[in-house]
N, C-alpha and C positions, 0 to 999 in steps of 0.2 A: 452644527452643520446646517446648511440651507438646502431646500429641496432642489432637485435637478430641474433645469429649465429647457434643455435642448430636446430634440425630438426623439432621440434614442431612448429606448426603455431604460428606466433607472433600475439598476441591479445591485443588490447587496450580496456579497459572498462572505460568509462567516466561517473561519477555519482557525482554530486555536493552535496554530503551529507557526513556525518561521516560514512564511509563505514562499520565499525564494528557494527554499530547500524542499518543498512539498510537491512532488511530481503530480499528484492527483489534483490538488487545488490549482496548480499552474495550468494544467490542461483545461480545466473549467474556464479559467480566466482567458486563456488564448483562444478557446473556442468561441467565446462571446464578445471579445474586445472590439471587434470591427462593427458590430451591430448593436451593442448595448453600452450604456454609460455605467461603468463599474466602480463601486466602492467596496473595499475589502476591510474586514476586521480580523486581526490576528496578532501574533507575538512579534512579527516583523513584516515589512512590506514585501510585495512580490517582486519589485523591480521592473515590472512590466510598464512600459511607457503609457501614459494617459490614464492610469488607474489611481484613483484616490485611495487613501488608506487611513483608517482609524486604529490607533494602537490599543491593544488589549494586553496589559502587562502580565507576564507569567506570574503565577502565585508564588510568594515567598515561602520558605520553609516555616511551617506553623510552629509556634512555641508549644511547650508542653500543655499549657492551659488551653490553647486553641485546639489541640488534638483531643483533649478531654471533652471540650465543648462540642466538637463535631461528633464524637462518639455518642454523647448524650442526645444530640439532635437526631442522629440516625436511629437510636433505639426508641426515641419518642416519635419517630416517623415524621419529623418536622422538615420534610424534603424541600418545600418551597423556600423556607428560610435559609436552608443550606445553599440552595442554588443561587438565590438572589443576594450574593455577597456584594461588597462595595464595588468590586471591579465590574461585575456584570451589570449592576444597577447604573454605574457611571456611563457605560456604553449605551445602555437603553436611553438614558436621559439625553445623551448627545444626538441620538438618532430618532427620537420619538416623533419629531415634527416632520421628518422626511416621509415622503410617500414613494414606496418602491413598487415597480411593476413586477419584479421578480426577486425573490430571496432564495439563496441556496445555503442551507444549513449543513455543514460538514461535521459528522460525528454527533453522537447523541447529546454531548455537552452543550451544543449550540442551539438545540431545538426549542427549548422554552423561550429563549431570547427571540428567535425568529418568529415564533407564533405570536408573541406579544407585539412585535413590530408589524405584523401582517394586517393589511387593510382588506376591505371586501373584495377588491379586484386584484389583489396581489396574488401572484402565483408563488407557491411555496414548494420548493424541491428539497427534500431531505435526503442527503447522501450519507447513509449509515457507515460507509466503508466496510467495517467488519461487524461482528456480532457483539454488541456492547455488554449484554448481561453476563457474558462469560469471558470477558476480555483478558483478565489475569486470574482465572479461576484457580490456578495452582497456588495462589497466595492466600493464606487464611486471613491476613490483615485486609487484603483487598476485598475478600468475600464479606467481611464484617462491616467495613467502612465505606465501600464504594458501590458494590453490587446492588444494595437496596435502592440507592439513588438512581442508578442506571435503569433498573427495572421499573421504578416509579415513572421516570420520564418516558420510557417506552410505552407503558400502559396508558398514560394520560395525554401524550402528545403526538405519537406517531400517526394516528388516524386523522390528525388535523392538517397533515401535509397533503398537498394535491398530488405530488409524485414522490415516490420513494425508490431509491436505488441502492445497490450494494455490489460487491465485487464478484460474487459467484453464485451458482445455482443452489448449493446446499444452504448457504446463509440466507438467501432469499426465501427459500421454503421454510426455514426455521422461524424467521421473522413473521411470515404470513400465518403459520400455524399457531404461534404464541401470542400474536398481537393483532391479528385480523386485518392486516394491510398487505396488499399485493406489492411486491418489490420487483422492479426491473433490474436487469443486470448491465452494469457498465464495468467492464473488467479494468485491471490495471495495465492494459496494453500500452505500449509506448508508440511513438510516432513511426510511421513507415519510413524506412531508409532504403534507398535504391542501391543494393549491393549484390554481388555474386558470391557464392561460396568460394573460400580460398582453396588453393591447391594444397594437397597434403604432402608432408615430407616423408621420404622413404624411411621406414623403420622408426618412425617417431609419431606418437599420438599425443597431441598437446591439449591438456585439460585446462579449463578455466573456471574458477569460482570468483565472483565479485559481489561486493555489497557489505552490509553491516554485519558485525560480528559481536557475539556476547557469549557468556557461559551458558545462558539459557538456550541459545541456538546450537550449542554443542559443536562449534566450529572446529574444535580439535579433532573431531572424527574425520574431517576431510584430510587431515594430516595422517592420522592413524591408518586411513585407507591405503595410503601409498606404501605402507609396509607389506601389503599383499600384492603389489603390482611390480612387474619387472621394469628393466631400464628402458623399454620402449615408451613408457608412459611418463609424461612430464606434467606436474601440477603447477599452475600459475595462480597465485592468490593476489587479488586486488581488493584490499580491505579498508573499511572505514569503521570507526568506533573508538572505544576507549584505548588509548595508546598503550597503557600498561598491559592490557590483555593481548593486544597485537604483539607486543614484545615477548610475552610468554609463549605465544604461538611460534614465533621465530626461534626461540630456544628449543621448543619441542621438535621443530623441523630441522634443526641444525645437523643432526647425524645423517639426514637423508640428502642425497645429492641431486634428487630429481624434483625438488620443490623450489620455486622462485617466488619472491615477493615483489609486487609491482606497485608503482605509485598510482594512486587513484587519478582518474580523469573526470572531466565534467560530465554531468548526467547526459547531456545531449551528444556526447562524444562516445558513449559506452559502446553502442552497437558497432560503430566503425572501428573502434579499437579492438574489440574482441573478435572481429571478423578474421583475424590472423590465426586464431586457434581452431581446434577441431570439435571439441565436446564441452558443452556447458554442463556443470554438475551442481546438484543441490539436494541436500538432505536436511530437512527441518524436523526435529523431534516433535511429536504430537503432544507437547506438554500442556496444551489447553485447546479449547474448541477452535479458536481462530488459527492457531498453528496447524492443527489437524487438517483444516479445510483451506489452508492458505493457497492463494493464486497470485503470487507476487510479481512485482515489476520485472525482476531478473529473468523469470521464465520467458517473458515476452521479449526482453532484450537478447536472450539467447537466439530467439527466432529471428529478430531483426538482424542479428549478427551472422545469420545463415549457418548456425552450428547444429550439429547433432546434440541430443540432450540425454542425460542420464539423471533420473530423479529417484528418490526414495518413494515408497508407496503412499504418499499423500494423495487422497482421493481426487481432488480437483486438478492437481498438476498431472497425476497419472492419466486422468481422463483426456486432457488435452494432448498429451504425448501419444497416447494410444489412438485416439480418434483421428489425428492428423498424421500418424506414422512418422513421428519426429525423432524417435530414439528408443531407449530401453528404460524399464522400471525395475528397481531392485526388489527383492523379496521382502526385506524388512529394513529397519533404520540403522542397522549395525554397519561398522566400517567394512567388515568382511563381506557383507551382502552387496554393498555398493561396489566394492572391488570385483566381486564375482560378476556383476552385471556389466561392468566396464570391460572385463576380459572377453566378453562375447562380441565386442565391437571389432570386427575386421575392417581393413581399409575400405573394402567394397561396401560394407554396411554403413560406415560413417559417411562415405560419399553419397549414398542413397538418402540418408537422413538429412544431410546438408541440403540436398536438392529438394527434399520435402519442405524444409524450412523456407527455402526460397519460393517454392510453389504457393505456400499459404501465408507468406509474410504480410501481404496487404490485407487479406481477410482477417488476420489476427493482430491488426495494428490499431492504434488509437484513431486513425482516420475513419475506420468503420464505426468506432464508438462515438465519434463526433456526430456522425449522421444520426445515430440512435438518440443521442442526448438532445440534439436540437429538435428532432421529431417529438420527443416526449414533452418538451417545453411548449411547442406549438400545439400539442394535442389538448392542452388545458384551456377551456373556454374562459 
């Protein structure tokens, strides 16, 4: 690839995901596309017009020998050799002659590549997203074979970034405490949508859960919860994920008459679609550090949809709900506790919480994050 020649600052955004499905990376691209000349690296292009893309092929399943070799390298602490595999090296070779004014490295796995591509005047923003040293800490295999590499990258590369960002306060504080770098907060807030709270139906409270499902997220508890609620409550599920698991949830819900399964809508249509409901619900079991301190897209989509909110006591979600008076927080992560919290929601309370979502929708939107994000980049000399 040749160096950029136009007057817009040349920008490289590295994110090893399918970019067109990655809301956080897409926001970065859309925030910068008008004033920066962008090249992306990832598993699939963003689909954003005018953005160049360099393919980084997702890793194939390693054969047994490959797994043994990696384990040996981990135990030998040969982290640089593990990192600089054929795919990463190929991307570096294609980009090494480019001079970028700004590089954004998403997730810890992209940081050494970004550092190696950085020149004296390049601004480097590391967006950690979540806390990588404890990403899948519940898995022994992950703790043995991936955690040491993540910790190595954090110790040796984080301080080389000019700016570091993450999704919430607790994760920012944990990074700073353990790796000596101040992290700014750019939440997973979604774009502001100009909506009004929907009218409530008489003797009907419409609950909505939307998003990815998995056994680890214990989505079945959302269904179990309905066994403790009367016919006034209707649960709507708009799910994406492994089809076989979704089918198992449908079978689990079959005896209950107050559960509906909905077809997913596009990400940018979620807020407008869920506006027809009353209460957004979410319970995420604290199976690892990042789940415990999660502050996900869906919470902010509930707000843009002008819904009341009921969440389990995940600290960061609970803080937002309480600080802005958006709804209720369950006592624990059980189905019974979520149901008990929902039972406290009268029509009047729900109307109040919906109004609070409307009151704070802009403040808690991606529009405010965009302002912070651009200020951070401009602050680097």
